[in-house]
C-alpha positions, 0 to 999 in steps of 0.5 A: 594538589589539595582535596575537597573530600573528607577522609570518610568520603574518600574511604567510601568511594574507594570501597564503592568503586573497587577494585582498581587496577592501579594503586594510587596514593590518596590523601589521609594515607589512603590508596585505591588498593584494598587487599580484601577487594583486590582481584589480582596481584598486579593491581598493586604493582602495575603503576610502580613497575612501569614507572620504574621501568620506563619513565626514566627513558621517557623523561630523558627523551623529553629533554629531562623534564615533562614540564609543559607537555601535553599527555594522552593516556590511552585505555587509561583505566582508572588513571594511575599513569595520568597521575604519574604524568601530573606528578612530573608537572605535565601541563595537561593530561587527557585520559580516555577509555571506553568503560564508564566505570573506569572513567568514574574511578579516574574522575574520583581520583582526580577529585581526591587529588585536586588535579584540575589539569587532568581530564578523563573522557569515555572515548574510543581510540578510533574516534581520536582526531586532532580537530577534536582533541588536539595534538599531544607531545607524549602518548601512553599506549599501555596494555592495549596494542595486543587487544586490538582487532584492527591494530594498523587502523587503530594505531594509525589513528593514535599516531595521528594525534602524537606530536613527538613521543609514543610510549608503548607497553605491550604483551608480545608473542613469547618465542623461546630463544632456540626458535628466535633465529627462525622468527625474524619477521613481523608476526601477529597471533590471532586470538578469540578470548571469551568474554569475562564474567564481571566477577572474574579475576580479570574484571578490573581490566577487561570490562570493555569486552564483557558483553561479547567475544572479540578478536585480538592480534598479539604481535611479536617484537619485530611487528611492534617495531615495524608498525611504529616505523610504518606510522612515522616514528624514526627512532624506536628504542626497546627499553630493557628490563634492567631495573630490579623487582619488575614483574617477571613477565618483563624479564621473561620477554612476554611483556616489552616496552618501546619508546618511539620518537618522531 
């Protein structure tokens, strides 16, 4: 990886495009995280937390290496997880998102790091098709499932381009322990969040719904597992938050990661 950008060019672009949801280390000891321009604390922890939490199980499921794998990063935002896949020597990474600004951020990071086998496109998940993008050995489905209006339809589309493994990280309905025996069936909570303002604290993650209100369905854990089984994955493993220093929502059961294998 070798950049063709100068230190000042990288500084200027980081400041112009900030805030970034993902902290990505850049040349010249720089990074995409600028404290004074940051909107949320999660911008500093998002990538490192999920990599520490879930990537060991992913690499093990891939036979101990990501080398030679084709990876699809869905709702990639600025591409932090695509960069992590590149670090693991994946052969090709495609990141997609529906927000132009996120893809502009991702392409800047790609240029800054000189990662030529990593591409980013503005694309809706519902437009994914193996005839146009091909099949992928590994698919990242991070932070998107609970935002979907039509989760079965959209996840079916995503599964259609997944050759082997889907790693799903999602918020779930949090059910207190004393109620859990009564909630063993798949449940989806309907929500209608208001469109965030561009300068709000969620602007780095929710620009895709900044123009209008949307409907969303947040699942419980059983719903995620049943959906993945329905989509043809024969083995679904919940990755337990055993690592220290993760975001509290993982320990509280509000955020869960699943490794689904064909």
